[in-house]
TIRO-2110 file (N, C-alpha, C; in Angstrom, 1 decimal):
// TIRO-2110
21.8, 6.8, -44.2, N, 1, A
20.6, 5.9, -43.5, CA, 1, A
19.7, 6.8, -42.3, C, 1, A
18.6, 6.8, -42.9, N, 2, A
17.5, 7.5, -41.8, CA, 2, A
17.7, 6.5, -40.5, C, 2, A
17.1, 7.8, -39.5, N, 3, A
17.3, 7.5, -38.4, CA, 3, A
16.2, 6.6, -37.6, C, 3, A
15.6, 5.5, -37.1, N, 4, A
14.9, 5.3, -36.4, CA, 4, A
14.6, 6.2, -35.5, C, 4, A
13.2, 5.9, -34.3, N, 5, A
13.0, 6.6, -33.8, CA, 5, A
13.6, 6.5, -32.5, C, 5, A
14.3, 5.0, -32.5, N, 6, A
15.0, 4.4, -31.2, CA, 6, A
16.7, 4.9, -31.7, C, 6, A
16.9, 5.4, -32.5, N, 7, A
18.5, 5.0, -32.5, CA, 7, A
19.3, 5.8, -31.9, C, 7, A
18.2, 7.7, -31.1, N, 8, A
19.3, 8.0, -30.3, CA, 8, A
18.7, 7.7, -28.9, C, 8, A
19.8, 8.1, -28.1, N, 9, A
19.9, 7.4, -27.1, CA, 9, A
18.5, 8.5, -26.3, C, 9, A
18.6, 9.9, -26.7, N, 10, A
17.4, 10.5, -26.3, CA, 10, A
16.2, 9.8, -26.3, C, 10, A
15.7, 9.7, -27.4, N, 11, A
14.7, 9.0, -27.7, CA, 11, A
14.2, 7.6, -26.8, C, 11, A
15.5, 7.0, -27.1, N, 12, A
15.3, 5.2, -26.7, CA, 12, A
15.2, 5.7, -25.2, C, 12, A
15.4, 6.7, -24.0, N, 13, A
14.9, 6.8, -22.7, CA, 13, A
14.1, 7.5, -22.6, C, 13, A
13.3, 8.5, -23.6, N, 14, A
12.4, 9.2, -23.1, CA, 14, A
10.7, 8.5, -22.3, C, 14, A
10.8, 7.5, -22.7, N, 15, A
9.7, 7.0, -21.8, CA, 15, A
9.9, 6.9, -20.4, C, 15, A
11.2, 6.2, -20.1, N, 16, A
11.3, 6.1, -18.9, CA, 16, A
11.3, 7.3, -17.9, C, 16, A
11.2, 8.2, -18.8, N, 17, A
11.7, 9.6, -17.7, CA, 17, A
10.3, 10.1, -17.4, C, 17, A
9.2, 10.0, -17.8, N, 18, A
7.9, 10.3, -18.0, CA, 18, A
7.5, 9.9, -16.3, C, 18, A
6.4, 10.6, -15.8, N, 19, A
6.5, 10.2, -14.5, CA, 19, A
4.3, 9.8, -15.1, C, 19, A
4.4, 9.0, -13.8, N, 20, A
2.9, 8.5, -14.1, CA, 20, A
1.8, 9.0, -13.7, C, 20, A
0.3, 8.9, -13.8, N, 21, A
-0.4, 9.7, -13.1, CA, 21, A
-0.5, 10.0, -11.7, C, 21, A
-0.3, 8.6, -10.5, N, 22, A
-0.1, 8.9, -9.2, CA, 22, A
1.0, 9.5, -8.7, C, 22, A
2.1, 9.7, -9.7, N, 23, A
3.3, 10.5, -9.3, CA, 23, A
2.8, 11.8, -9.2, C, 23, A
2.0, 12.3, -10.2, N, 24, A
2.1, 13.4, -10.5, CA, 24, A
1.0, 14.5, -9.7, C, 24, A
0.4, 13.4, -9.2, N, 25, A
-0.8, 13.9, -8.3, CA, 25, A
0.2, 14.1, -7.0, C, 25, A
0.8, 13.1, -6.6, N, 26, A
1.8, 13.4, -5.3, CA, 26, A
2.4, 13.9, -5.2, C, 26, A
3.1, 14.4, -6.5, N, 27, A
4.0, 15.5, -6.6, CA, 27, A
3.6, 17.2, -6.7, C, 27, A
1.8, 17.2, -6.6, N, 28, A
1.9, 18.2, -6.8, CA, 28, A
0.8, 18.6, -5.3, C, 28, A
0.3, 17.6, -4.9, N, 29, A
0.4, 17.6, -3.0, CA, 29, A
1.3, 17.5, -2.3, C, 29, A
2.5, 17.5, -2.4, N, 30, A
3.6, 17.2, -1.9, CA, 30, A
4.4, 18.8, -2.0, C, 30, A
4.1, 19.8, -3.3, N, 31, A
4.5, 20.7, -3.3, CA, 31, A
3.6, 21.6, -2.3, C, 31, A
2.1, 21.3, -2.4, N, 32, A
1.2, 22.5, -1.7, CA, 32, A
1.5, 22.5, -0.3, C, 32, A
2.0, 21.7, 0.3, N, 33, A
1.9, 21.3, 1.5, CA, 33, A
3.3, 21.1, 2.4, C, 33, A
3.0, 21.6, 3.5, N, 34, A
4.6, 21.6, 4.2, CA, 34, A
5.1, 20.0, 4.5, C, 34, A
5.8, 19.7, 4.6, N, 35, A
6.6, 18.4, 4.1, CA, 35, A
6.4, 17.3, 5.1, C, 35, A
5.9, 17.7, 6.7, N, 36, A
5.7, 17.4, 7.9, CA, 36, A
4.1, 17.0, 7.3, C, 36, A
3.2, 17.6, 7.3, N, 37, A
1.9, 17.2, 7.1, CA, 37, A
1.6, 16.4, 5.8, C, 37, A
2.5, 16.5, 4.9, N, 38, A
2.3, 15.4, 3.7, CA, 38, A
2.6, 14.1, 4.3, C, 38, A
3.8, 13.7, 4.8, N, 39, A
4.3, 12.6, 5.9, CA, 39, A
2.7, 12.1, 6.2, C, 39, A
2.9, 13.1, 7.0, N, 40, A
1.3, 12.8, 8.4, CA, 40, A
0.5, 12.3, 8.1, C, 40, A
-0.2, 12.6, 6.8, N, 41, A
-1.2, 12.5, 6.0, CA, 41, A
-0.9, 10.7, 5.7, C, 41, A
0.1, 11.0, 5.1, N, 42, A
0.6, 9.5, 4.2, CA, 42, A
0.5, 8.4, 5.0, C, 42, A
0.8, 9.0, 6.3, N, 43, A
1.2, 7.6, 7.4, CA, 43, A
-0.4, 7.4, 8.0, C, 43, A
-0.9, 8.6, 7.9, N, 44, A
-2.4, 8.0, 8.8, CA, 44, A
-3.1, 7.6, 7.5, C, 44, A
-3.4, 7.6, 6.3, N, 45, A
-3.7, 7.0, 4.8, CA, 45, A
-3.2, 5.1, 5.4, C, 45, A
-1.7, 5.2, 5.6, N, 46, A
-1.3, 3.7, 5.7, CA, 46, A
-2.1, 3.1, 6.4, C, 46, A
-1.8, 3.4, 8.0, N, 47, A
-2.1, 2.8, 8.8, CA, 47, A
-3.9, 2.6, 9.0, C, 47, A
-4.5, 3.7, 8.7, N, 48, A
-6.2, 3.6, 8.5, CA, 48, A
-6.3, 2.2, 7.4, C, 48, A
-5.7, 2.2, 6.5, N, 49, A
-6.0, 1.2, 5.5, CA, 49, A
-5.4, -0.2, 5.9, C, 49, A
-4.1, 0.0, 7.3, N, 50, A
-3.7, -1.5, 7.4, CA, 50, A
-5.1, -1.6, 8.8, C, 50, A
-5.6, -0.6, 9.3, N, 51, A
-6.4, -1.7, 9.9, CA, 51, A
-8.1, -1.8, 9.7, C, 51, A
-7.9, -1.1, 8.3, N, 52, A
-9.5, -1.7, 8.1, CA, 52, A
-8.6, -3.1, 7.3, C, 52, A
-7.3, -3.5, 6.7, N, 53, A
-7.0, -5.0, 6.2, CA, 53, A
-6.9, -6.0, 7.2, C, 53, A
-6.5, -5.5, 8.6, N, 54, A
-6.7, -6.6, 10.1, CA, 54, A
-8.1, -6.9, 10.1, C, 54, A
-8.7, -6.1, 10.3, N, 55, A
-10.4, -5.8, 10.8, CA, 55, A
-10.7, -7.1, 10.1, C, 55, A
-10.9, -7.0, 8.4, N, 56, A
-11.4, -7.4, 7.7, CA, 56, A
-11.0, -9.4, 7.6, C, 56, A
-9.6, -8.8, 7.8, N, 57, A
-9.2, -10.6, 7.9, CA, 57, A
-9.1, -11.3, 9.6, C, 57, A
-9.6, -10.6, 10.3, N, 58, A
-10.0, -10.9, 11.4, CA, 58, A
-11.0, -11.7, 11.6, C, 58, A
-12.6, -11.2, 11.0, N, 59, A
-13.6, -11.4, 10.8, CA, 59, A
-13.3, -12.6, 9.7, C, 59, A
-12.7, -12.4, 8.7, N, 60, A
-12.7, -13.6, 8.2, CA, 60, A
-12.5, -14.8, 8.2, C, 60, A
-11.5, -14.6, 9.2, N, 61, A
-10.6, -15.6, 10.0, CA, 61, A
-11.6, -16.6, 11.1, C, 61, A
-12.3, -15.6, 11.6, N, 62, A
-13.4, -15.8, 12.8, CA, 62, A
-14.5, -16.4, 11.9, C, 62, A
-15.0, -16.3, 10.9, N, 63, A
-16.4, -16.7, 10.3, CA, 63, A
-15.7, -18.1, 9.6, C, 63, A
-14.4, -18.3, 9.2, N, 64, A
-14.4, -19.9, 8.5, CA, 64, A
-13.9, -20.4, 10.1, C, 64, A
-13.8, -19.9, 10.8, N, 65, A
-13.4, -21.0, 12.3, CA, 65, A
-14.6, -21.6, 12.9, C, 65, A
-15.7, -20.6, 12.5, N, 66, A
-17.0, -20.6, 13.1, CA, 66, A
-17.5, -21.8, 12.0, C, 66, A
-17.6, -21.4, 10.9, N, 67, A
-17.9, -22.6, 9.5, CA, 67, A
-17.4, -24.5, 9.7, C, 67, A
-16.5, -23.9, 10.1, N, 68, A
-15.9, -25.2, 10.2, CA, 68, A
-16.3, -25.7, 11.4, C, 68, A
-16.6, -25.2, 12.8, N, 69, A
-16.5, -26.0, 13.6, CA, 69, A
-18.2, -26.3, 13.6, C, 69, A
-18.7, -25.8, 13.1, N, 70, A
-20.2, -26.1, 12.7, CA, 70, A
-20.1, -27.7, 11.6, C, 70, A
-19.7, -27.3, 10.9, N, 71, A
-19.3, -28.4, 10.0, CA, 71, A
-18.9, -30.0, 10.8, C, 71, A
-18.1, -29.6, 11.0, N, 72, A
-17.1, -31.1, 12.0, CA, 72, A
-17.8, -31.1, 13.7, C, 72, A
-18.9, -31.0, 14.1, N, 73, A
-20.1, -30.7, 15.6, CA, 73, A
-19.0, -30.1, 16.3, C, 73, A
-18.3, -29.5, 16.3, N, 74, A
-18.0, -28.6, 17.5, CA, 74, A
-18.6, -27.4, 17.9, C, 74, A
-19.4, -26.9, 17.5, N, 75, A
-20.1, -25.8, 17.6, CA, 75, A
-20.5, -25.9, 19.4, C, 75, A
-20.3, -24.8, 19.8, N, 76, A
-20.8, -24.4, 21.4, CA, 76, A
-21.7, -24.3, 22.0, C, 76, A
-22.3, -24.7, 21.2, N, 77, A
-24.2, -24.8, 21.2, CA, 77, A
-24.4, -26.4, 21.5, C, 77, A
-23.2, -27.2, 21.4, N, 78, A
-23.6, -28.9, 21.4, CA, 78, A
-23.2, -29.0, 22.5, C, 78, A
-22.4, -28.1, 23.1, N, 79, A
-21.4, -28.5, 24.4, CA, 79, A
-22.1, -28.5, 25.7, C, 79, A
-22.4, -29.5, 26.3, N, 80, A
-22.9, -29.9, 28.0, CA, 80, A
-22.5, -28.7, 28.8, C, 80, A
-23.0, -27.9, 29.4, N, 81, A
-22.8, -26.9, 30.5, CA, 81, A
-22.9, -27.8, 31.8, C, 81, A
-21.6, -27.8, 32.5, N, 82, A
-21.7, -28.3, 34.0, CA, 82, A
-21.5, -27.2, 35.0, C, 82, A
END
């Protein structure tokens, strides 16, 4: 009986052991840098992306609230100053 490509355990699990493109890049930089420096840059990138995300979400929320205030007539220009 001829073996197919999935009959042996080695061939069946061969795809699961392959690393992806991003893992290869990460491993390359991890091997070239000091471990502390690598994780510092990693944390710096994560924090920078988090700050960008929070700024964009804050801006969108202010814009949405302002648009709703204009639509409902609660804009601050319409308020009387006493």
